[in-house]
Each structure stands twice: as structure tokens, then as C-alpha cells.
C-alpha positions, 0 to 999 in steps of 0.5 A: 227860629232864626235862620243863618245863611251858610254855604254847604257843598252837596253831592251833585247827584243828590241835588239832581235827584231832589229836583227830579222829585220836585223838591224846590226848597233845598234849604228846607231839605238840608235843614231837616236833614241836619235836624234829624242828624243832630237828633240822632247824635243826641240820642247816641250821646244819651245812650252813651251816658246811660251805659256809662252810668250802668258800667259805674253802677253794675260794672262792665258787661262780661266779654262773653255776654258782649260776644253773644249780644254781637252775634245775635245782632249780627244774625238779626242784621244778616251779617256774617260775624267775622269779629273774631278774625279782626 
């Protein structure tokens, strides 16, 4: 794949930590991080499109089902649910 030289600003602590861990090719690290981030964004977009298609086909998810799903996910994540107060 062709490469393009750009300038990026990275937190000093991250650069220091990478070097302390023996990483000498920071361009490769940044390239991999960007590739991983773009993959994540593409997956989120695909999921968003799928959910939009389901909403169009089946209608929106009822609010009580959303609340139940949020509570279950919060419990799995170990997060106290305070969404009702927001």
C-alpha cells in the first residue's frame, strides 16, 4: 500500500512508553492504531445501518425493552444505572 507522510501530534507519555517498551517504529504503531480505529468505525457504521433497516422493517424497539436491555448491559459492565436521573 502506498504511504503518505503526514504530521501528527501524540501525547508525550505515549511516545515515552512506546520507546520504553522497545518500540522504535512509531509510524508503524500509529498506522496500526489508525487501521484498528477505522475498522471499529466501519463496524459501528455497519451495525447502525443494520439497526436502521430493522427499525424500518419491524418498527422501533419499545422503550420498556430498551430500558431492560440498558439495565442488563449496565449490570454486565458493573455500572450503576442512573439513566433515569439524566
